[in-house]
C-alpha positions in Angstrom: 0.0 0.0 0.1 2.8 2.3 0.9 4.7 1.7 -2.3 1.5 2.4 -4.3 0.9 5.7 -2.6 4.5 6.7 -3.1 4.1 5.9 -6.9 0.9 8.0 -7.0 2.5 10.9 -5.2 5.2 11.0 -7.8 2.7 11.2 -10.5 1.0 14.3 -8.7 4.4 16.2 -8.9 4.3 15.9 -12.8 3.3 18.8 -14.9 0.9 16.8 -16.9 -2.7 18.0 -15.7 -4.3 14.9 -16.7 -1.9 12.5 -14.8 -2.1 14.7 -11.7 -5.9 14.6 -11.6 -5.9 10.8 -11.9 -3.2 10.4 -9.2 -5.1 12.6 -6.9 -8.1 10.4 -7.3 -6.3 7.2 -6.7 -4.7 8.6 -3.4 -8.2 9.5 -2.2 -9.5 6.0 -3.1 -6.6 4.4 -1.3 -7.1 6.3 1.7 -10.7 5.6 1.8 -10.1 1.8 1.2 -7.7 1.7 4.0 -10.1 3.4 6.3 -12.9 0.9 5.3 -10.7 -2.2 5.4 -10.9 -2.7 1.6 -7.3 -1.6 0.9 -6.1 -4.8 -0.8 -8.9 -4.7 -3.3 -8.7 -1.1 -3.9 -4.8 -1.6 -4.5 -5.5 -3.9 -7.4 -7.8 -1.5 -8.8 -5.3 1.3 -8.4 -2.7 -0.8 -10.1 -5.0 -1.1 -13.2 -5.7 2.7 -13.0 -1.9 3.4 -12.9 -1.5 1.6 -16.1 -4.2 3.8 -17.7 -2.5 6.9 -16.2 1.0 6.0 -17.4 -0.1 5.2 -21.0 -2.5 8.0 -21.9 -3.6 8.3 -25.5 -2.0 11.0 -27.8 -5.3 12.5 -28.4 -6.0 13.2 -24.7 -2.5 14.2 -23.5 -0.4 16.0 -26.0 1.9 18.5 -24.4 2.7 21.7 -26.0 5.5 22.3 -23.4 9.1 21.5 -24.2 11.0 21.7 -20.9 14.5 23.2 -21.0 15.8 20.8 -18.4 18.2 18.3 -19.9 16.4 15.3 -21.3 13.8 15.0 -18.5 10.9 14.3 -20.8 11.0 12.6 -24.1 8.1 13.2 -26.6 7.5 10.3 -28.8 4.6 10.5 -31.4 3.2 13.4 -29.4 3.2 11.3 -26.1 5.1 12.5 -23.1 7.0 9.6 -21.2 8.4 10.3 -17.8 11.8 8.6 -17.5 12.7 9.3 -13.9 11.5 11.2 -10.8 12.9 14.6 -10.8 14.8 15.9 -8.0 13.6 18.7 -5.9 16.0 21.0 -7.5 14.7 20.0 -10.9 11.2 20.5 -9.6 12.1 23.9 -8.7 13.8 24.7 -12.0 10.8 23.5 -13.8 8.5 25.6 -11.8 10.8 28.6 -12.4 10.8 27.9 -16.0 7.0 27.7 -16.2 6.7 30.8 -14.2 9.1 32.7 -16.4 7.2 31.4 -19.4 4.0 32.8 -17.8 5.8 36.0 -17.1 6.8 36.5 -20.5 3.5 35.7 -21.9 2.0 38.4 -19.6 4.6 40.9 -20.8 3.6 40.0 -24.5 0.1 40.7 -23.6 0.8 44.1 -22.0 3.2 45.2 -24.7 0.8 44.6 -27.3 -1.6 47.2 -26.2 1.2 49.6 -25.5 2.6 49.3 -29.0 -0.6 49.2 -30.8 -2.7 52.2 -29.8 -0.4 54.7 -28.1 2.0 54.5 -30.9 -0.5 55.1 -33.5 -2.4 57.6 -31.4 0.3 60.1 -31.4 -1.0 61.1 -34.6 -3.5 63.4 -32.7 -0.2 65.0 -31.3 1.0 65.6 -34.8 -2.5 66.5 -35.9 -1.8 69.9 -34.1 -2.2 71.3 -37.4 -4.0 73.9 -35.5 -0.5 74.9 -34.5 0.4 75.1 -38.2 -2.9 76.7 -38.9 -1.5 79.8 -37.5 -1.4 80.8 -41.1 -3.7 83.4 -39.7 -0.8 84.6 -37.8 1.2 84.8 -41.1 -1.9 86.3 -42.4 -1.1 89.5 -40.8 -1.6 90.9 -44.1 -3.7 93.3 -42.1 -0.4 94.6 -40.9 0.5 95.2 -44.5 -3.0 96.3 -45.3 -2.2 99.7 -43.6 -1.7 100.6 -47.1 -4.7 102.9 -46.5 -2.5 104.6 -44.0 0.5 104.8 -46.3 -1.7 105.4 -49.4 -2.6 108.6 -47.6 -6.2 108.4 -48.4 -6.7 109.6 -44.9 -4.9 112.9 -46.0 -7.1 113.0 -49.1 -10.1 112.0 -47.2 -9.5 114.9 -44.8 -9.4 117.2 -47.8 -12.4 115.5 -49.1 -14.2 116.1 -45.9 -13.5 119.8 -46.4 -14.2 119.4 -50.0 -17.8 120.4 -49.8 -16.7 123.8 -48.8 -14.7 124.1 -51.9 -16.5 121.7 -54.3 -18.8 124.2 -56.0 -19.5 125.9 -59.3 -19.8 129.6 -59.1 -23.0 130.8 -60.9 -23.7 134.5 -60.5 -26.3 136.6 -62.2 -24.6 138.8 -64.7 -26.2 142.0 -66.1 -26.1 142.2 -70.0 -26.1 144.8 -72.8 -27.8 143.0 -75.8 -27.8 146.2 -77.8 -31.6 146.2 -78.4 -32.1 149.7 -77.1 -29.0 151.9 -77.1 -28.0 155.6 -76.9 -24.5 156.4 -78.2 -23.4 160.0 -77.9 -20.0 161.7 -77.5 -18.3 158.5 -77.1 -20.6 157.5 -74.1 -23.0 154.6 -74.6 -26.2 153.8 -72.6 -27.8 150.3 -73.3 -31.3 150.3 -71.7 -32.4 147.0 -73.3 -33.0 145.5 -69.8 -34.6 148.6 -68.2 -37.7 146.6 -67.2 -35.4 144.2 -65.3 -34.2 147.1 -63.0 -30.8 148.2 -64.6 -29.2 150.0 -67.5 -25.6 149.5 -68.8 -23.2 152.5 -69.4 -19.6 152.6 -70.9 -17.2 155.0 -72.5 -15.5 154.5 -75.8 -13.3 157.7 -75.6 -11.2 159.0 -72.7 -11.3 156.1 -70.1 -9.3 158.3 -67.7 -12.0 160.9 -67.4 -14.0 161.1 -64.3 -17.7 160.9 -65.0 -20.7 161.2 -63.0 -23.8 159.1 -63.7 -26.9 160.6 -62.3 -30.2 158.8 -61.8 -33.1 161.2 -61.6 -36.8 161.1 -61.6 -38.8 162.7 -64.6 -39.0 165.9 -62.4 -35.3 165.9 -61.9 -35.1 164.6 -58.3 -31.8 162.9 -57.8 -32.2 159.3 -56.9 -28.6 158.2 -57.1 -25.2 159.4 -58.4 -22.0 157.6 -59.1 -18.5 159.2 -59.5 -16.3 156.9 -61.4 -14.0 156.3 -64.3 -15.9 154.1 -66.8 -13.9 152.0 -69.2 -14.8 150.4 -72.5 -16.5 147.7 -70.5 -20.1 148.0 -69.6 -21.2 148.5 -66.0 -24.7 148.4 -64.5 -26.6 151.2 -63.0 -29.6 150.1 -60.7 -33.0 151.7 -61.1 -34.1 151.8 -57.4 -37.5 153.2 -57.3 -39.4 150.3 -58.9 -41.8 151.0 -61.9 -41.2 154.7 -62.9 -39.8 157.1 -65.4 -36.0 157.4 -65.1 -33.5 159.9 -66.5 -30.0 158.5 -66.7 -27.3 161.2 -67.4 -23.6 160.8 -68.0 -21.6 164.0 -67.1 -17.8 164.4 -67.7 -15.7 166.5 -65.3 -13.6 169.2 -66.6 -10.2 168.9 -65.2 -9.5 172.7 -65.2 -12.7 174.0 -63.8 -13.8 170.9 -61.9 -17.4 171.3 -63.3 -19.5 168.6 -65.0 -20.8 168.8 -68.4 -23.5 166.3 -69.9 -22.3 163.9 -72.5 -25.3 161.5 -73.0 -28.7 161.0 -71.5 -31.8 159.1 -71.8 -35.3 159.3 -70.3 -37.4 156.1 -70.3 -40.2 154.4 -68.4 -39.1 151.2 -66.6 -41.9 148.7 -66.1 -40.2 147.1 -63.2 -42.1 144.0 -61.9 -39.8 142.9 -59.2 -38.5 145.1 -56.4 -35.7 142.8 -55.6 -34.4 141.9 -59.2 -32.0 144.9 -59.5 -30.2 144.0 -56.2 -29.1 140.6 -57.5 -26.7 142.1 -59.9 -23.3 143.6 -60.0 -23.3 147.2 -60.4 -21.3 150.6 -60.2 -21.2 150.5 -56.4 -21.2 146.8 -55.6 -19.0 145.6 -58.4 -17.7 141.9 -58.7 -17.1 139.2 -61.1 -16.8 135.4 -61.0 -13.2 135.7 -60.1 -13.7 138.1 -57.3 -12.4 137.0 -53.9 -15.6 137.9 -52.0 -17.6 135.7 -54.5 -15.6 132.6 -53.8 -15.5 133.2 -50.1 -19.3 133.4 -50.1 -19.5 129.9 -51.9 -17.1 128.5 -49.2 -19.1 130.0 -46.3 -22.5 128.9 -47.7 -21.5 125.4 -48.6 -24.1 123.0 -47.1 -26.5 125.9 -46.1 -29.9 125.2 -47.7 -31.8 128.3 -46.8 -31.3 131.9 -47.5 -31.6 132.9 -43.9 -28.8 130.3 -43.0 -26.6 131.6 -45.8 -27.1 135.3 -44.8 -26.2 134.3 -41.2 -23.0 132.6 -42.1 -21.9 135.6 -44.2 -22.9 138.1 -41.6 -21.0 136.2 -38.7 -17.9 136.0 -41.0 -17.8 139.8 -41.7 -18.4 140.9 -38.0 -15.9 138.5 -36.5 -13.2 139.0 -39.0 -13.2 142.4 -40.5 -11.8 145.4 -38.4 -12.6 149.0 -38.7 -9.9 151.0 -40.8 -9.5 154.2 -39.0 -6.7 155.3 -41.3 -8.7 154.7 -44.5 -11.7 156.7 -42.7 -9.4 159.4 -42.2 -8.4 159.6 -45.8 -12.0 159.4 -47.1 -13.0 162.3 -45.0 -10.5 164.6 -46.8 -10.6 163.0 -50.3 -13.7 162.1 -52.5 -14.0 158.5 -53.4 -13.8 157.7 -57.2 -15.3 154.3 -58.3 -16.8 151.4 -56.5 -16.1 150.1 -53.1 -13.2 147.8 -53.4 -13.9 144.6 -51.7 -10.5 143.1 -52.7 -8.7 145.7 -50.7 -11.1 145.0 -47.8 -10.4 141.4 -47.7 -6.7 141.8 -48.2 -6.3 144.1 -45.3 -9.2 142.3 -43.3 -10.4 145.9 -42.5 -12.5 148.7 -44.0 -14.9 151.6 -43.3 -18.7 151.4 -43.5 -18.9 151.5 -47.2 -16.5 148.5 -47.3 -18.5 146.5 -44.8 -21.8 147.1 -46.6 -20.4 146.5 -50.1 -18.7 143.2 -49.0 -21.9 141.9 -47.5 -23.9 142.8 -50.5 -21.4 141.3 -52.9 -21.5 138.0 -51.0 -25.3 137.8 -50.7 -25.8 138.7 -54.4 -23.3 136.1 -55.2 -25.7 133.6 -53.6 -28.7 135.2 -55.6 -30.0 136.8 -52.4 -31.3 140.4 -52.9 -29.2 142.9 -50.8 -29.3 146.7 -50.9 -26.4 149.1 -49.9 -28.1 152.0 -48.3 -26.3 155.4 -47.6 -27.6 157.9 -45.4 -27.4 159.4 -42.0 -27.2 157.8 -38.4 -27.1 159.1 -35.0 -24.5 158.0 -32.6 -23.0 160.7 -30.3 -23.7 162.9 -33.3 -25.2 162.5 -36.8 -22.9 160.7 -39.2 -22.9 159.7 -42.8 -23.0 156.0 -42.9 -23.7 152.8 -45.0 -25.7 149.8 -44.0 -27.7 146.9 -45.7 -31.1 145.6 -46.2 -31.4 141.8 -47.2 -34.4 140.2 -48.6 -35.4 136.6 -47.5 -38.4 134.8 -46.3 -40.6 137.3 -47.9 -39.4 140.4 -46.3 -36.4 142.9 -46.0 -34.2 142.6 -43.0 -31.9 145.2 -41.5 -28.1 144.7 -41.0 -25.5 147.1 -39.8 -22.3 144.9 -40.0 -19.9 148.0 -39.2 -21.5 148.7 -35.8 -22.0 145.0 -35.2 -18.3 144.3 -35.8 -17.2 147.2 -33.6 -19.7 147.0 -30.8 -21.1 150.4 -31.8 -24.8 151.3 -31.8 -26.6 153.8 -34.0 -30.3 155.1 -34.1 -32.5 157.3 -36.3 -31.3 155.8 -39.6 -32.2 158.2 -42.6 -31.9 156.7 -46.1 -30.4 158.9 -48.8 -29.3 156.6 -51.7 -29.7 152.9 -52.7 -27.2 150.9 -54.6 
């Protein structure tokens, strides 16, 4: 019995799973038989079972293991035959080998996941094409785009912003002498073709240095207006200031020796004037200007963007009272010397100074250039005393409005205005 158990025990120590199971069963059977008294019968049975355990079929016990220990197991036709009982050292080595094999198999299993997905996944890390996408960062073409800044459109745009002040076409009303009704005598010409429009035209074809007086009278000889000037071969307008009436227009030449005037040409005609404002929208012998006159150009600048006559008049008025000073030297000269010719707005704007006649003529020139009727009125005004003075009346919004740019500019104040002549 003892020998049988030893043999079975040796079978348990084998690596063959099948043999180990059979052997374990035999030991349990043998122990059971010993305890029950049937040990000899069971021994014989075990002997038979041992034969089966030692000669397993190739189908049931085929080992895939090849021990690295020297010639412990021999595999013949797929069947493993145990030649001897391995020592304890050999058992230990076989266990180590199997455990090492298990370890390697585990390492294989762990390495496969590591090599497969982590290695391929780093593609997302390379995918930071967003980092390369900073082509927007290279796109700082905006930085180069400041071509607008270099192109200096800002400069031109600033000038363009001011452009409305300068972007205009000067269009003034011009008096004409069509030659339909003309009086030519002693080298002095009076063209009264537009008498019904409120003016006549005069010129000289002879001595252009001669001082002449153009007198405007009623049919009864009442003086309406007079102009002392040197008229050239170019026509100049004389306004008819009393509306529909009979006018006498006379041209008198001054004798240099005696200083007296003698008549050279004259007409007496009825003027069927329909408009009381028409005559004050033209250039004339007192308020003389052309398209190239500085005051005309200035009026267009000042009135740019203004849509009403009142707004335009206000802009022109404010410019004059804020910028033109009173010319005391010129006032002293005029008090001793008679003026010949029209009021010179060019001189006034050049010096940015003038007397009452300059203020009123400048204001009238600017208003008329905007086709706004404006009268220059000469007469008397009372300050600390009565003085000869000039002021304006401007027509807009259906009525005439009083302006005294001279006093308003200098802070003076007059009263009791008495009209003498209109121009």
